[in-house]
N, C-alpha and C positions, 0 to 999 in steps of 0.2 A: 566820638570826637566832640569836643566842646563846640558849642555854637556861640561864638562871640561876634561882636560888631567890629568894624574896621577901626574904631577908636578905642576899643577895649584892649588892655594889655594883659588880660587873664592868660595864664600859662596853660596850654592844653594838656590834659591828663596824659595823652600819648607821649608828649615830649618830656613830661615829668618822669614817666617810666623809662624812656630812653636815657635820661640823665642818670639813672641808677645803674646802668650797665658799665662795667669796667672794660672799655674797649682795648685796654692793654693787658687784659687777663689771658689766661691760658686758652680759654675757649675760642679766642680770635687769633690764636697763634698758629702759624703754619711753618713747615720746614721745607726749604727749597731742595733742589736736587743735589746741591753741594753740602747739605746738612746744616745750612745756616738758618737760624730762626728769623722770622719776619712777621709783623702784624699786618693783618688785612686792612685795618682802618688806621687812619691818622685823624682821629676825631675825639674831641674833648667836649662833650655836651655840658651845659650848665642847667641848674635846677630852676631858673627863672630867667625871663628876658632881661638883658642888660638894660640899664636905665636909658631914657630918651636922651638925657644929657650926655651920657657916655657914648651912646651910639652916634650922636651928632659929632662929637669930637673925633671919634674914630673915622667916620665917613669923610669928614672934612680933611682929616690928615691923609686918608687913603687917596682922595681925589686931588689933594693939594689946592682945593678950592674953598676958601673961607666962607663962601656963601652957599655951598651945596646943602640941599635940604635932605635930611635923613629921615624925615617923618614917616616915610613909607616902609621903613625897615625895622624889624624886630630880631635882634641877635640872640641866638640860642646855643651857640657852640663855636668852637674854633679847631683848627688843626695845630700841630706842634710848632709851626712857623709863625702863627698869628693870623692866618687866614680865617675869615668869619663865615659861618653858616647863618642864614637869616630867612625869616618869612618876609616876603615882599608884598605889601598890601597895595596891589595894583588893580584889584577888581572892586570898585566902589560898592559899598553897601553889602558886600558878601562877608560871611564869617571868616575868621582866621583859617579854619580848616580848609577853606576853598581857595586860599591864596597860594601862589607858587613859592617854592623854596629855592633860594639862590646862594651863590658862594662868591665872596671876594677874597682872592688870594693875597698873600703877603708881598708878592712881587708884581702886582698889577694884573694878574690873571683873574678872570671872572667867568661865570656861566650860570645857566639855569640848571638846577638839579632835578626838580620835579614840578609838575603842574599844580600840586596841592599836597597837603600834609599826609593824606592817606597814601598817595603814591610815593612820598618820601619814605614812609615806613616800609614799603615794598622794596625800595632801592636799598635801604639798610639790610633788609632781609636777604637780598640777593648778593650781599657781600661788598657793598660800596658805601663809603662815607661821603659827605658832601663834596669834599675836594676831589676825590677819585671820580665821582659821578660827573661833576661839572667839567673836569678837564680831560678825561679819557676820551679817546676816539673810538675805542672798542671796549665792550663791556661783557667779557665772558662771565657766565653765571657761576657764582660761588655761594650758594645758599648757606646761611648761618642759622641753625635751628633755633637758638634762643630768640633771635630777632624775627624769625618766621612766626613763632608763637605770639610775640608781641603784636606783629602786624595783623595776625588772624584775630586777635582780641579787639583791636582798635580801628583798623582800616575799614573804610566804607566803599572803597573801589576794589575791583577784582584784582587778583594777583597777576602780575606781569613781571617780566625780567627788567632789570635795570636798563638794559639796552632799549627795550620798547618804551619805557617811561621817559628816559632822557631824550630819546629821539622825538617823542610826542611833545615834550616840554620845549625843546629847542625849536620845533616847528611852530608852536603856538607863540613863542616869544623870540622871533628870529633876530631882533635888533637889540636884545638886552645888552650884550657886550658892547656893541657900538654906542648905545645910548649912555651907558655908564662911562665909557672912555671919553665921550663928548663933554662930560662934566669936569674932566681932569684939566688941571692947569699946569 
């Protein structure tokens, strides 16, 4: 994992590798019991963080608050409806890899995805994109081999299921959703 400071916008190597995955490709395709095809992920990663200016506009629009400060957020992907996956720089002085990953949905939903970037890689490996991890109440394990291999190469935390990781992150940041909605006008 890259060791960057909280003011650095250097894109972590693990996220750059995630951005090269085709989350709408055949290896993430499943067929349900009716024979209908569906994709496990609704995630479109980007190859670099969105600009601070763009992130501020997006965050202010999302909250409806023209004074909302988006300086703590680094956007690195979205879902098909425009929800955003972000690193949330909430741990002062700690590298980006140690910061939690959060999600802001297109319809006002939000949630914590993982307590750090390594855990986010394990969430992906267990079959969950940021939206699915942040919003699901149950997380049955659906390991994705290509993403397991990526996590094995980059993660510094031990492998756990998405359920364990999301539960831990929600416990560590229990007021994230409430705090974000308090910014809304």
